[in-house]
C-alpha positions in Angstrom: 48.2 0.9 210.4 45.8 -0.2 213.5 43.8 -3.5 213.3 40.2 -3.5 212.4 38.3 -6.9 212.3 35.9 -5.6 210.6 37.8 -4.9 207.6 38.2 -9.1 207.8 34.4 -9.5 207.8 33.8 -7.2 205.0 36.8 -8.9 203.1 35.2 -12.4 204.0 31.8 -11.2 202.6 33.5 -10.7 199.0 35.4 -13.7 198.7 32.1 -15.1 199.5 30.5 -12.8 196.4 33.2 -13.9 194.4 33.2 -17.7 194.4 30.1 -18.7 196.1 27.4 -19.6 192.9 24.5 -19.8 195.9 25.1 -23.6 196.4 28.1 -22.7 198.6 31.8 -22.0 197.8 33.0 -23.1 194.4 37.2 -23.0 195.2 38.5 -26.5 194.7 42.2 -26.4 194.2 43.3 -25.6 190.8 39.9 -24.8 189.6 39.0 -21.7 187.7 37.1 -20.7 191.7 40.2 -21.4 193.0 42.5 -19.3 190.2 40.0 -16.5 191.2 40.0 -16.2 194.7 43.9 -16.6 194.6 44.3 -13.4 192.2 41.8 -11.3 194.2 44.1 -12.6 197.8 46.9 -11.5 195.0 45.7 -8.0 195.1 44.5 -7.7 198.5 48.2 -8.5 199.5 50.4 -6.5 196.7 48.4 -3.3 198.3 51.4 -3.6 201.0 55.4 -3.9 200.5 54.9 -7.7 201.2 57.1 -9.8 199.2 55.5 -12.3 197.2 56.1 -15.7 195.7 54.9 -19.1 194.8 56.6 -22.0 195.9 57.6 -25.2 194.0 54.0 -27.3 195.7 51.9 -24.0 194.8 52.2 -22.3 198.2 51.5 -18.5 198.1 53.7 -17.2 200.4 53.4 -13.2 201.2 56.3 -11.9 203.4 57.7 -9.0 206.0 61.0 -9.1 206.1 61.6 -8.6 210.1 64.6 -7.3 212.2 65.6 -10.9 212.1 65.8 -13.4 209.4 63.7 -16.6 211.3 60.2 -16.8 210.5 57.2 -16.7 212.2 54.6 -18.3 209.7 51.1 -18.0 209.7 48.4 -20.1 207.2 45.4 -20.4 206.0 44.3 -21.8 202.5 41.7 -20.6 200.0 40.4 -23.8 198.5 37.6 -25.2 199.7 35.1 -28.3 198.9 32.7 -28.5 196.7 29.7 -26.4 198.0 31.8 -25.8 200.8 31.4 -22.6 203.2 32.5 -19.4 203.8 34.8 -19.5 206.4 36.7 -22.7 206.2 40.6 -22.0 205.4 40.1 -18.4 204.3 39.1 -16.5 207.6 42.7 -17.8 208.5 44.3 -16.3 205.4 42.2 -12.7 206.2 42.7 -12.4 209.8 46.2 -13.4 209.0 46.2 -10.9 206.8 44.8 -8.5 209.2 47.5 -8.5 211.8 50.1 -8.4 209.0 48.8 -4.8 208.1 49.6 -3.9 211.4 53.1 -4.3 210.8 53.7 -2.5 207.2 55.1 0.7 209.1 57.1 -0.9 211.8 59.3 -3.6 210.8 58.8 -6.9 213.2 61.1 -8.4 215.6 61.3 -11.4 213.3 60.1 -12.2 210.1 56.5 -12.8 209.3 55.3 -14.6 206.6 51.9 -15.6 205.2 51.1 -18.9 203.4 47.8 -19.9 201.0 48.5 -23.5 201.0 47.6 -25.3 198.1 44.8 -27.8 198.1 44.3 -28.5 201.9 41.1 -30.4 201.4 42.0 -32.9 199.0 38.9 -32.5 197.1 40.0 -33.9 193.9 42.7 -35.8 193.9 42.1 -37.3 197.7 45.4 -36.2 198.6 44.6 -33.7 201.7 47.1 -31.6 203.0 49.1 -31.0 199.6 51.2 -27.8 200.0 51.9 -28.1 203.4 53.1 -32.2 203.7 55.3 -31.1 200.7 56.8 -28.0 202.6 57.3 -30.5 205.6 58.9 -33.5 203.5 55.9 -36.0 204.3 54.5 -36.0 200.6 55.9 -39.0 198.6 56.9 -38.4 194.9 54.9 -41.6 193.8 51.9 -40.2 194.9 52.5 -37.1 192.6 52.6 -39.0 189.7 50.0 -41.6 190.7 46.9 -39.2 191.7 43.7 -38.9 189.6 41.4 -36.9 189.5 37.4 -38.3 188.4 38.0 -37.6 184.6 41.1 -39.4 184.6 43.4 -36.8 184.7 47.1 -36.4 186.7 47.9 -34.5 189.4 51.2 -34.2 187.7 49.3 -33.0 184.5 47.1 -30.6 186.3 50.3 -29.0 188.0 52.0 -28.5 184.9 48.6 -27.1 183.7 49.4 -24.5 186.4 52.5 -23.3 185.6 54.6 -26.2 188.5 56.7 -29.2 187.8 55.8 -32.1 189.2 59.6 -33.3 189.8 60.1 -29.6 191.8 57.8 -30.0 194.2 59.3 -31.6 196.5 62.1 -29.0 196.5 59.5 -27.0 199.0 61.2 -28.7 201.6 63.8 -26.1 201.9 61.4 -24.0 203.0 61.2 -24.9 206.8 64.4 -24.5 207.6 63.7 -20.9 208.6 60.7 -21.6 210.6 60.8 -21.2 214.1 56.5 -21.8 215.0 53.8 -21.5 212.9 50.5 -20.3 214.1 46.8 -20.7 212.4 43.4 -19.5 213.8 40.4 -21.6 212.3 36.6 -22.1 212.7 36.2 -25.2 215.0 34.2 -27.3 212.8 31.9 -29.4 215.5 29.9 -28.4 218.3 31.7 -28.4 221.5 32.8 -24.4 221.3 29.3 -23.5 221.2 27.4 -26.5 223.1 30.0 -24.6 226.3 28.7 -21.4 225.4 32.5 -20.6 224.6 33.5 -17.8 221.8 37.5 -19.4 221.3 39.3 -22.4 221.7 42.8 -23.4 222.2 43.9 -26.6 220.2 45.5 -29.2 222.0 46.5 -31.3 218.8 45.0 -32.6 216.7 43.8 -36.3 215.9 45.4 -39.7 214.4 43.2 -41.7 212.3 43.1 -45.6 211.4 40.4 -45.7 208.2 40.5 -49.4 206.7 38.4 -51.2 204.4 36.4 -54.5 205.6 35.1 -57.3 203.6 32.8 -59.7 204.9 31.9 -62.5 202.6 29.3 -64.8 203.2 26.6 -66.6 201.0 24.2 -64.6 198.2 21.1 -66.6 198.2 17.4 -66.4 197.6 15.9 -63.7 200.3 12.5 -65.3 200.4 14.0 -69.4 200.3 17.0 -69.4 202.7 15.6 -69.7 206.4 17.4 -67.4 208.8 19.5 -70.3 210.7 20.9 -71.3 207.4 22.0 -67.9 206.3 25.9 -66.4 205.7 24.5 -62.5 205.7 27.5 -60.3 204.3 25.4 -57.6 206.2 24.4 -58.8 209.8 28.3 -59.1 210.1 28.9 -55.4 208.5 26.1 -54.0 210.7 26.9 -55.9 214.6 30.2 -54.2 214.0 28.4 -50.7 213.0 26.8 -51.0 216.3 30.2 -51.7 218.7 31.6 -48.8 217.2 29.9 -46.6 219.6 31.4 -48.3 222.7 34.5 -48.5 221.4 35.0 -44.9 220.6 32.9 -43.7 223.6 35.5 -46.6 226.4 38.9 -44.3 224.4 36.9 -40.6 224.0 37.6 -40.5 220.4 35.3 -41.1 217.4 34.3 -43.9 215.3 32.5 -43.7 211.7 31.2 -46.2 209.6 31.0 -44.0 206.4 31.0 -46.6 203.7 29.0 -49.4 203.0 28.6 -51.6 199.3 26.4 -54.7 199.3 26.6 -57.7 196.4 24.8 -58.2 194.8 22.8 -55.4 196.4 18.6 -55.8 195.3 16.3 -56.6 197.6 15.0 -60.7 196.3 19.1 -61.5 197.8 21.0 -62.2 200.8 24.1 -59.9 200.3 26.8 -62.2 200.0 29.5 -59.6 200.1 29.9 -56.2 202.4 32.5 -53.6 202.2 32.5 -51.5 204.8 34.8 -48.4 205.0 35.8 -47.6 208.7 37.0 -44.6 210.3 38.6 -44.2 213.5 39.9 -41.0 215.4 41.7 -40.2 218.2 44.0 -37.4 220.1 45.7 -40.0 222.3 48.2 -42.3 220.5 47.5 -45.3 222.9 44.1 -45.1 223.1 43.7 -45.0 218.8 45.8 -48.1 219.3 43.4 -49.5 221.5 40.4 -48.3 220.0 41.7 -49.8 216.1 43.1 -53.6 217.7 39.5 -53.9 219.4 37.7 -53.2 216.3 39.7 -55.9 214.5 39.4 -58.6 217.3 35.3 -58.1 218.0 35.1 -57.7 213.7 36.8 -61.5 214.3 34.4 -62.7 216.8 31.5 -61.2 214.5 32.4 -63.1 211.2 33.4 -66.5 213.5 29.6 -66.0 214.9 28.0 -65.2 211.6 30.2 -67.7 209.9 31.5 -65.7 207.3 35.2 -64.8 206.4 36.8 -61.6 207.0 39.5 -59.7 205.1 41.0 -56.0 206.4 42.6 -53.4 203.9 44.6 -50.6 205.5 43.5 -46.9 203.3 44.8 -44.3 205.7 47.0 -44.3 209.0 48.5 -40.9 210.1 49.2 -40.8 213.6 47.8 -37.9 216.4 50.1 -34.9 216.5 49.7 -32.8 219.9 50.6 -29.0 219.4 53.6 -27.2 221.2 52.6 -26.7 224.6 53.7 -22.7 225.5 52.2 -22.2 222.7 48.9 -23.8 223.7 49.5 -21.6 226.7 50.0 -18.6 225.2 46.8 -18.6 222.7 44.9 -19.9 225.9 46.3 -16.1 227.6 45.3 -14.3 224.2 42.0 -15.8 224.7 41.4 -14.4 227.8 42.4 -11.0 227.2 39.2 -11.2 225.1 36.7 -13.2 226.7 36.5 -14.3 230.1 36.9 -17.7 229.4 38.7 -20.4 227.6 38.4 -24.0 227.0 41.4 -26.4 225.7 40.3 -29.2 223.2 41.3 -31.6 220.4 40.4 -31.5 216.1 39.0 -34.6 214.8 39.7 -33.0 211.5 43.0 -32.6 210.2 44.8 -29.5 209.3 48.0 -28.1 207.7 49.0 -27.1 211.5 49.1 -30.7 211.7 51.6 -31.3 208.8 54.3 -28.6 209.4 54.0 -29.6 213.7 55.3 -32.8 212.4 58.4 -31.2 210.6 59.4 -30.3 213.9 58.7 -26.7 213.9 56.8 -25.6 217.5 53.0 -24.9 216.0 49.4 -24.2 217.7 45.8 -23.3 216.6 43.1 -21.3 217.5 39.7 -22.0 217.3 36.1 -19.9 216.5 32.9 -21.5 217.5 31.0 -22.8 214.6 27.2 -22.7 214.5 25.9 -26.0 214.8 29.3 -27.3 214.6 28.4 -27.6 210.8 31.3 -27.1 208.3 32.0 -28.5 204.7 28.6 -26.9 204.0 27.3 -23.7 202.3 25.0 -23.6 206.1 28.6 -22.8 207.9 28.6 -20.2 209.8 30.3 -18.3 212.8 28.5 -15.2 215.1 30.3 -12.4 213.5 31.4 -11.1 217.3 33.0 -14.3 217.4 34.8 -14.3 214.4 36.1 -10.4 215.4 36.5 -11.4 218.8 39.1 -14.3 217.5 41.4 -11.4 214.9 41.9 -9.3 218.4 43.0 -12.3 220.0 44.9 -14.1 217.3 46.6 -10.7 216.5 47.9 -10.9 221.0 48.8 -14.1 220.1 51.1 -13.3 217.2 52.9 -10.6 219.6 53.1 -13.0 222.8 54.5 -15.8 220.4 57.1 -13.0 218.9 57.8 -12.0 222.4 58.5 -16.2 223.8 60.8 -16.4 219.9 63.1 -13.7 220.7 63.7 -14.6 224.9 64.4 -18.6 223.1 66.7 -17.3 219.9 70.7 -16.5 220.2 71.7 -13.0 220.5 72.3 -11.6 216.9 76.0 -11.3 216.0 
């Protein structure tokens, strides 16, 4: 079957009509909308002679057996954030499906696998990259039994309701033994490619994350009777640190965000005695990420001393940066340049399933498609249709180049 990028666009619009309620995509993992999307996707896949199966972590696989047993994986995800966009995750999957269709009449040199990762977003239980981390081996068993959603339902209960055993999720890690490479094409979810007027980009890796909750403690008192020079205002300490984040991020070419701020008592007539500030810093370079956080802690301590406040710090999330395979990145750039006049290499701030697979030691890389205004996780998420079609064409070329590269590395068949 010939590659047809317009079919990918038509299928994206078909899925949008099926799972968008007018307020955005409603495909949160393990929800009715997600199940509906999976049934739709499975019907698409079963039109062709693919072997389909669900693993013990809930990931859905479609496989074309090749002339060799080694597997080249192509990934994406059907799940969305609440009221999400029409492209995030699903473009990856449907572009991959279109590439697999081209091998339905010709046996590929190696086995091709298309995977719909379960709960990439982590919207319901707060644990992103659930399915891919089960396969990579980084998912801890205690996480499965400790996580609960807003209604109090545990992840283990929801897995059981979906025909999965919480005790067997870890068995999915065995699947990675046959994988020899992993490719993913994804919308950028950021503004860089659009600002550079470049349709497609080659991704160098995913940023590391330092996420912490800092608590400034001062003294609550009446806002009218307490002079400024006698105040121990916890919010002033936090505000000074938030201002500092811009400079430390720029200094080390990263990003820093104070996304949550809670004040006690939180009323107009009282000086805040407690301020809980959640800070997240991201950087593609491990050393720079470490320096960013080290300087942030030093600045927070300095501010606390100057404002006569107490300071506490609680780590929430630490993820090391992941660099993608340099040869696969080069092949990605070559493929893009056969479709576009220029290419840009960039890191990814958002996390992706690809980072989990790379951490497992499997050669991995990603291709990005320009996002309009850099918007994602929103009903306003969009990309130029022509750019999406170009990405499907470039992605097929990338798959072919990767297969050729893998065959040059793999031992000869006995």
